[in-house]
DRENDO-1510 file (C-alpha; in Angstrom, 1 decimal, always signed):
<recs>
REC; n; res; u; v; w
REC; 1; MET; +108.2; +216.6; +107.5 .
REC; 2; GLU; +111.6; +217.8; +108.5 .
REC; 3; ILE; +112.2; +218.8; +112.2 .
REC; 4; ASN; +114.6; +221.6; +113.0 .
REC; 5; ILE; +116.0; +220.9; +116.5 .
REC; 6; ASP; +117.1; +224.5; +116.9 .
REC; 7; GLU; +113.5; +225.6; +116.7 .
REC; 8; LEU; +112.4; +223.2; +119.5 .
REC; 9; PHE; +115.4; +223.5; +121.9 .
REC; 10; GLU; +117.9; +226.0; +123.0 .
REC; 11; VAL; +121.3; +224.4; +122.4 .
REC; 12; VAL; +124.0; +225.5; +124.8 .
REC; 13; VAL; +127.7; +224.7; +125.2 .
REC; 14; GLU; +128.9; +223.8; +128.6 .
REC; 15; PRO; +130.6; +224.9; +130.8 .
REC; 16; GLU; +130.5; +228.3; +129.1 .
REC; 17; HIS; +126.7; +228.7; +129.3 .
REC; 18; SER; +126.6; +228.0; +133.0 .
REC; 19; LYS; +129.6; +230.3; +133.6 .
REC; 20; MET; +127.7; +233.1; +131.9 .
REC; 21; VAL; +124.6; +232.4; +134.0 .
REC; 22; LEU; +126.7; +232.3; +137.3 .
REC; 23; LYS; +128.4; +235.6; +136.5 .
REC; 24; GLU; +125.0; +237.2; +135.8 .
REC; 25; PHE; +123.7; +236.0; +139.2 .
REC; 26; GLU; +126.9; +237.3; +140.9 .
REC; 27; ASP; +126.6; +240.7; +139.3 .
REC; 28; ILE; +122.9; +241.1; +140.1 .
REC; 29; TYR; +123.0; +239.9; +143.7 .
REC; 30; GLY; +126.6; +240.7; +144.7 .
REC; 31; PHE; +127.2; +237.2; +146.1 .
REC; 32; ASP; +129.9; +234.7; +145.4 .
REC; 33; SER; +128.8; +231.5; +143.7 .
REC; 34; ILE; +131.5; +229.3; +145.5 .
REC; 35; GLU; +130.4; +230.7; +148.9 .
REC; 36; LEU; +126.7; +230.3; +148.0 .
REC; 37; TYR; +127.3; +226.6; +147.1 .
REC; 38; GLN; +129.3; +225.9; +150.2 .
REC; 39; LEU; +126.7; +227.5; +152.5 .
REC; 40; TYR; +123.9; +225.7; +150.6 .
REC; 41; ASN; +125.6; +222.3; +151.1 .
REC; 42; GLN; +125.8; +223.0; +154.8 .
REC; 43; GLY; +122.2; +224.1; +155.0 .
REC; 44; LEU; +123.2; +227.6; +156.1 .
REC; 45; ILE; +121.5; +229.6; +153.3 .
REC; 46; ASN; +118.3; +229.7; +151.3 .
REC; 47; ASN; +116.6; +232.0; +148.8 .
REC; 48; GLN; +115.0; +234.1; +151.6 .
REC; 49; ASP; +118.5; +234.9; +153.0 .
REC; 50; LEU; +119.4; +236.5; +149.6 .
REC; 51; GLU; +115.9; +237.9; +149.0 .
REC; 52; ILE; +115.6; +236.1; +145.7 .
REC; 53; THR; +112.9; +233.8; +144.4 .
REC; 54; LYS; +113.2; +230.1; +145.0 .
REC; 55; LYS; +113.4; +229.5; +141.3 .
REC; 56; GLU; +116.4; +231.8; +140.9 .
REC; 57; PHE; +118.1; +230.3; +143.9 .
REC; 58; ASN; +117.6; +226.8; +142.5 .
REC; 59; SER; +118.8; +227.9; +139.1 .
REC; 60; TRP; +121.9; +229.4; +140.6 .
REC; 61; ILE; +122.8; +226.2; +142.5 .
REC; 62; HIS; +121.9; +224.1; +139.4 .
REC; 63; HIS; +124.2; +226.1; +137.1 .
REC; 64; PHE; +127.0; +225.9; +139.6 .
REC; 65; VAL; +126.8; +222.1; +139.7 .
REC; 66; ILE; +126.5; +221.9; +135.9 .
REC; 67; PHE; +129.5; +224.2; +135.5 .
REC; 68; LYS; +131.7; +222.1; +137.8 .
REC; 69; GLU; +130.5; +218.8; +136.3 .
REC; 70; ASN; +131.4; +219.9; +132.8 .
REC; 71; GLY; +135.0; +220.9; +133.7 .
REC; 72; GLY; +134.5; +224.5; +134.7 .
REC; 73; ASP; +136.9; +226.0; +137.2 .
REC; 74; PRO; +134.9; +228.0; +139.8 .
REC; 75; TRP; +137.9; +230.2; +140.4 .
REC; 76; GLU; +137.4; +231.6; +136.9 .
REC; 77; LEU; +134.2; +233.3; +138.1 .
REC; 78; ASN; +136.0; +236.4; +139.4 .
REC; 79; ASN; +134.8; +235.7; +143.0 .
REC; 80; ASN; +135.3; +239.0; +144.6 .
REC; 81; HIS; +131.8; +240.1; +145.3 .
REC; 82; ILE; +131.0; +241.7; +148.6 .
REC; 83; ARG; +127.7; +241.0; +150.4 .
</recs>
């Protein structure tokens, strides 16, 4: 029996995949990913502050970390969203 990995897993290329996810969150919620991450690290923001689900909030933080760890430049995210 031959197993096709593509049928079992979604294969993504980083940091492009996380960049795409971050831009989607920024567009939907009008909030800057860099600012979000900085406030999160200081314990100054949570999902309730942005009125989003905990799952979405955690995904946003997760994708920001993955983006940076894979060589992504946060300044490429077009960080000019207004709250």
